N, C-alpha and C positions, 0 to 999 in steps of 0.2 A: 414734288416734295411735300411731306406732310406739314400742315400748318396748325396753329392753335386757334382757340376760340376768338371770335371777333373778326376774322379775316373774311372778306368777301371779294368774289371776283365774278366777272360776267363774260361769257363767251357766247358765240352763236354758231350754229351749224344748220345748213339748208337741207331740208328733206326733199327728195325728188317728188315733184307734184305738190309741194308745200313748203312750209317753213318751220324750223325748230329753233326756238330761242331758249338757251340754256343758262341758268343762273346758279352758280355755286354758292352754297351757304356755308356757315361756320363749320370748320372741321375739328374733329377731336378723335382721339383713339380710345380704345377699350383695353383693359388689362391684358387680354389674350390675342385677339384678332385686330389688326391695325390696318386701316385703309390708306395706302400710300397715294392712290390717285382713283378717281372715279369719273367717267364721262360717258355721254351718249353721242353717237355719231350716225350720220345719215348714210343710207344705203340706196340701192336700186329700188325701183317701183314703189316709192314712198315708204320703204321700210327703214327701220333703224335698229341698232343694237347698242348694247352697253359693254363697257370694258373697265374692269376693276383691277388694280394692282394691290395685293394684300400680302401681309406677313403676320408671323406670331412670334412673340419672344421666346417661346418654347414650342417644341414640336407637338402638334395637336391634330388628330384625326376628325374631320368634319364629315358628317353624314350627308350634308348637302351644303352647297354654296351658290347663292343666286343673287341677282339684282332685282329688288322688290320695287314696284311702282304703284303709286296711288294717284287716283284722279282728284279733282277738286272737291268732289263729294265724298271722298274716302273710299271709293270703289277700287277693288284690286285689278291691276293690269300688268302683272309681272312679265318681265322678259322670260322667254322659254330657255331651258338648257340647264336647270339646276343640276349640279354634279357632285359626287363625293370626292374629296381630296384631302391631302395631308399638308398642312402648313408648317413652316419653320421660320427661323430668322431671315432666310433669304427670300426676297420678295417673288411672288408668283402672280401671273396674270390670268384672269379669268375673262373670257369673252363669251357673251350670251349668245342665244340664238336671236334671229331677227323677228320683228313684228311691226305691224302698222297701227298707229295711234289715231283715234278719232280726234278732230279738232278740240282743244281744250288745254287746261293746265294740269300739270302732273308733278308729283315729287317722287324722287327715287333714292335708294339707299341700298347698301350691302346687307344681306341677311344670311345667316348660317344656322345649321342644326347641329347639335351635340346632345347625346344622351336623350333623344327624342324630344327635345325642346328647342325652339327657335329663338334667336337672339339677333338684334339689329345693331349695326355699327354707324356711327357717324363718319362722314358728313352726310346730312340730308340735302340733296340738291333738287332743283326744279327746272322744268322746261315747259314750253308751250308749243303744242303742235298746231298748225294752222294751214290754210290753203291759199295760195295767191299772193299774200303779202306778210311782212313781218308782223308777228303778233307780240305785244309786250306782256310778259307774264305777270300774274298778280303778285305783289310783293309779299315775301314771306318773312316773318319775324326771325330774327337771329336765334337759334335754338340754344338751350342749355342742356345738352344730352346727359343722361345718366344711364350708362350701359350696364346691364345686368348680365353677369357671367354664370355659368355652371358651377355648382359647388364641387364637382368632382373632375378630376383630369383624365379620367378613363372613359372616353366616349364609346358609345356602341358604333357598329358598323352596318346598321340596317339601311335599307334603301331610303333615298330621300323622300320627304313628304312636304306637304304644303307649308310654307313659312307662315308661322303664326306669331311672329315676332312683334314686340312693341317697337315701332320706329323711333329713332332718336327724336327728341323733343323738338317739334317745329310748330306748324299750325295745328289746330285741333280739328281734324277731319270728322265728318259725320260717320256714323256707323252704317251707312247704306251699304247693302250687301254687294260682294265684289261682282265686276263685270267681265273680268277674264283673268283673275289672278288669285294668288294664294294667301300672302300674309294678311291677317286681320289688323285693325287699327285701334286697339284699346288705348287707355290712357297711359302716358308715358312711363309711370312708375310700376305698372302691372305687366309681369312677363307673360301673361296669358290673355287671349282675346276675350273681349266682352261678350257674355252669352245674351242673346236676344231671341229666345225661342218663340216661334210664332204662337199668338194666343187666339187667333181665329181660325177655325177649320177651313180647309180649301176644298170644297166639293168640286165636281166636274166642271171645268172651264170657268171657275171663279177667279176673280182678280187676286193676284199674289200680294204678299206684304211688301214686296220690294219690286220695283220696275227698273229693268235695264233698257239701254237704249235700243237694242235690237239684236238679232242673231249675228254672230261674227261672219262677215263675208257674204251672207245671204241677201240678195237685193230685194227691195220692196218696202212697203209701209206695214209696220207690224204693231200690235199691242199685245202685251204679255198676259197670258191667261193662267199660267201656273208657274210656280218657281219655288224652289227650296235652296237657300244659301248654306244650310247646315251650320249655322252660327250659334246654336244652342248646346246643351250638354247631354241631350238624348234625342233619339229619333222621334219625329213628329208623327204620332199615330194617326192623326187626322189625314195624313197624306199617304202614309207608307204602311205596308205589311212587311215583317221581317222574316217571312219564310215563303214557301211555295205551296199555295193551296192548302193550308192546314189550319188547325185551331190556333188561336193565339198563344204564343209561347212553345208551340210544338216544333220538334225537329221533323223535317220533311225530306222526301225524296227530291231528286233534281228534276228540271224540266225535260232534259234530254237523257235518253238512255246511255249515250256515249260518255256522260259525265261520270267522274270518279268520286264525287263528294255529295254528302248530305248537306242539307242546309239548316243551320241552327241559329235562332235569334242571339245566341251568346256571341256569335261572330260578327255581329253588327253593332257599331257604336258611333257616336258623334263626338268629336273633340277637336280643338284646335282649328275650328273653322272648316272641318271636312267631315264627310261621311267615310268611315272605314269598314271595308269588307275584307275580313281576314280568313285566309285559307291556312289550315293546319293539317299535318299528316297524322291524323287521329282516327283510327277505325271507328266507325259509327254505323249502328244497325238501325234501319228503318223498315217496318213491315216485313221482317224476316230477311232483308237483304243487307249485307255488310258492305259499306263503302270505305275505301282506304283513307279518305280525306273527309274533313268537315269544313264548311266555308259559309260566307255571308251572302245574302241576296236581299234586295227590296223590291216590292212591287206596288203599283198604285191601284191594283185591281179592286173594284167596288168602291173606289175612293176618288179616282179621277181618271177620265178617258177622254180621248179627243179623235175627231174626224178632220184630217188635214191639219197643216200648220208647219211650223219650224220647230224642231226639237234639238236641244243642244245641252251638252254637259262638258265641264272641264274636269279631265280625269288624269290621275297619275297611275299608270299601270306597272306592275312589276316587270323587271327586265331580266333576261338571261343573256348576258354580254350585250351586244347591240341589238338583240331581238326582243320582241315582246313575249314575256314569260306566260305559260299557262293559257287560259281561255277567258280573259276578262271580256265582258259584254255590256253594251248599252243598247237596248232594243225596245220595241213596242209590239204588243200582240193583241189579236182580237179574241173574243169569247169563243169562237168556233174555229179552231185552226184545221186545215189552212185556208178554209172558205173565207174567213174574215180578213186574212192576211197577216203578215209578220214583217215589220220593218226593223232590220238590223243596221242600226247606225254605226256601231262599232263591234267587231268580233276579232279578238286576238287569235289568229289561226296560223299554226306553223311559224310563229315568230313575227308575222306580219299583221298590219291593220287592215281589216277587211270589211266589207259591206254587202248586204243582199236584201232582196224583197221576196218573200215566200208567199205563194198563193196556190190555188189549185192548178195554175199554169206552170208551176215549177219554182225554182229558187235562184233566179239569175243574180249575178253580182260580181265582185272583183276585189282586189287588194291594192291599196295605194302604194306608190313608190316612195322610198324615203324611210327614215327611221321615226317611229312614234313611241318609243319607250325611253326610259331613263329620265323622264322630265314631264312636265305638265303640258297636256295638249287639249285643244278644243275640238270635240267631235260633234258635228251637226248634220241634219238632214232636212230638206223641205219635201214634204209629202203633199201633193196636190192631185187633182184629177188627172189621171193619165201618166204621172211621172213621179219618181222619187230621185232627188238630186242630193249628193253627198258633199260635205265640205269638211276638210280637216285643217285646223288652224287658219280657217277663213278662206281656204282655197278649194275650188271644186275639184273633186278626185274621181267622180263617176256619176252616172245617171242611169236609171232603169225606166223603161217605158212600156213594159210588157207585164200584164197580170196585176196591174196596180188596182187594189181594192178601194172601197169606200166606207167600210164598216168602222165604228169606233175601235180605238186601241187603248190600252193601258201601258204604262211605262215599266221597265224592268232594268235593274242593274245587278249584275252578279259576277263574282270572282270565281268562275268555273275552272275545272281542270279536266283534261282528257288523258288517262293514264297511258294511252298508246302513243301519245306524242312526247315521249320521254326526252327528246332532244332539247326541248325549251321549257320543261316543267321545273319548277322550284317550290319549295315549302320550308318554312312558312313564307307567306307573301301577303302584303297588305295593299289592295286596290283602294285608292282614295279618290273621293269625288268632291270637288270644290263647290260646285253648284249644278243644279238641273233646272232648265227653264223651257217653257213652251210658249210659242207665239202664234197668234192667228191674224189674218187680215181684218 
């Protein structure tokens, strides 16, 4: 049952391999979306998931509904599984995907997207994930939430994007960049995330402005050598180019002749805590060839390159039903292809999430089982001497041990499309990136 301000309750739930102590904070409703109940439960293998029961006084279409999570330092650690839905007066239950939390204190709450804006809903709750014994969470002041609602009741129905909602008023978390999640954490009265564009250039292997604990699921001791949390209002030109091997601001051809889109800086933007690479069906001519689409790409060529390390990005890919749409990619490439190598951390191929390593020895790889579209997912790879190992959402999905090169590579993210794969192609489509990080030993 929904309660009013000032009501506090405490429950506990044990995580497999550890302990989760959960604290409910003051609950309140918003004019449109109301949270009837919200909880986190333990699962197998140390994973947990969130369950929220919500309703709305009137029928409203949400572009996305999710349970957002913040660590004690303000970093984002959302539950996976954001989904589009329609709410009405009858309560509906949302169950997130599962994830494992590092030991520490967290707050969580319901967030939803309408008309391309994210909103948060009270209550804000907290839990502490630990190992071995019960951990008492840091007390959190009782909030006085002020929920902001969209001015229009006619929402759009575009694909879900990263929650950039202002969480209901609770503690004042720092603006440390997200570690694995979407919603930013600006001041409670502001419905947009606080912009904090980097002011220091990030040359090859320089220390980033924000440091994360380490790559998700990849063992070892790491230090971060590059990162972009995309918390500003424009692309950081000290780290990225917004086209493929062309003059600044030019529209360029694609990296692969099988692609059907030219790349234009106009299709690249940074907003709501994410990089947006937008694909549109718009005939575009480059060097005498007309491509049926135009899209967005960023590369760190001539700005940051790395030999070995852990490479990770949290990405929302467009979906076609339960499959990954188009040809979204996160990869690294050497200056002399294929001699210097190509590390494909993620390629959306035929609706699946796939990985490869290209060199003069060939291009071995594979595709992960499961669904990696329709929500935010973390794609990572460890590249070291003699092997490349791939991790999706913190779980190893493949390893390649032949043809592994040792020349420096730069980073690439692009929202590509292959016209011959019409079964999973959609346009317009927005590939969103919450963060990109590189670690080394």
